[in-house]
N, C-alpha and C positions, 0 to 999 in steps of 0.2 A: 212477797213484795206487792204492794198495791199503790198506785198513783192515780190521782184524778187531776185532770187538766181542763180548764175552761177557757175558750178563746172567743173573741167577738167574730162575727161573720165577715171578716175582712181577709182577703187573700194574702195580705201582707203578714198576717199572724201565723200562717201555715208553717213557714220555716222554723220559727221559734218552738212551736209545739213539736214538730218532727225532730228538731235537735234535742229537745228534752227526752224524747223516747229513745232516740239513738244513743244518747249518753247512758241511759239505763241499760241498753243492750250491750254496750261496750263494757260497762261494769259487770255484766253477767257473763262476759267473754264469749258472746254469740259470734258465730262464724261470719265471715264476709258475705257469703251467699244469703244466709238467713237475714242478715242486716239489710242487704240490698233489697230483698223481697219485701221486707216489712216496711222499709222506707217508702218504696214505690207504692205499695198498697195503701199505706197511711196517707200519703200525699193525694192519691186519687180519691180516697174516701172523704178526706176533708174538703177537697175541691167540690165533690158532689154535694156534701152537706151545706156548704156555704152557697153554692150556685143554685142548686135545685131545691134544697130543703128550706133554707132561710132566705133565699132570694137576695143575697148580699145585704140584708138588713143588719147593719152593725149593732143594733140594739139587742139582737137575738144572739144567744150563745150556742156554740157547738161544744158538746161535752165529750171528753176522751177519758176512757176508763182503762187503765193498763194494769193487768194482773199477771204476775209470774209465780208459777208453782209447779213443782215436779217436771222441770224442763219444758214447760208449756207456757207460751205467751198468748194471752187473750187481750185483744184490743177492741173496745166497743167505741163507736162513734155515734152520737145521737144529736140530731138537730131538732128544731121546734116546728118544722114544717108539717104538712099534711100527710107525708109519706107517699109511698108508691108501691106498685105490685112488681117485685123483682122478677116474677115469672114471665112478665110481659116484655122484658128487655130483649130486643132482637139480637140474634147471634151476629156479631160484627164480622165473622169470618165467612158468612154466606155471601155469595156473589151479589145478591140484590141489596146487601147492606154495606158493602165495602166503602161506599162514598158517604155513608151516614156519618154525622158528626158526633154521635153519642153512642154509649153502650160499651165502649172499649175499656173503661175504667173497671166496671163490674166484671167484665170478661177477664181482665188481668188479675183482679183480686181473687176470683174463683179459681184461677189456674195456678197462682203463686202461693196461696195460703192452703193449709191443710184442711181447714173446715171454715165455712162461711155460713152465718145465720142472720136472718132478719127478723125483727119483731113483727107482729101481726099488722100493726099500723104501717110499717115500712119506713119509719123514721130513725130506726136504730139498727146498725150493722155491727155484728160481732165477727171478728176475724181471729182465727186460731192458728198458731204455728208451733210445731214441735221442733225445738232447737236440736240441730245436729251438734255432735261434739266438735269443738274447735280443733282443727288439725294444726299441729305445730311441727315445723321441720326439725328433725333430729340433727344435732351437731355431728359433723363427720370428722 
């Protein structure tokens, strides 16, 4: 399964894109934990792409590429910005960074997803999650 979504760089468009991805996850019978993690990470990545990448320029698009194969979800988010060096994001859990207003989204993404990759330019993020089996309660 492969789905491409393109949204304007408007924070009001995030919910619609996230809802589309979540609907696909529900169709794949993804578990609640995986769905929660993917929703949170996708929201954070889209906020970053719109805010820092495209600088709220509604003429610029954010591209979302959703791929499902072999129980693996891959979601790429690409903006039209200049990119950034993800290795220079300060650790928000260190005492000197606790009051900083940025860096928490990337931190969450790195900890909730199974694999996170950036392209060389730094304007495309790929998040990978291996889906756990959905647990259903047995009738008693």
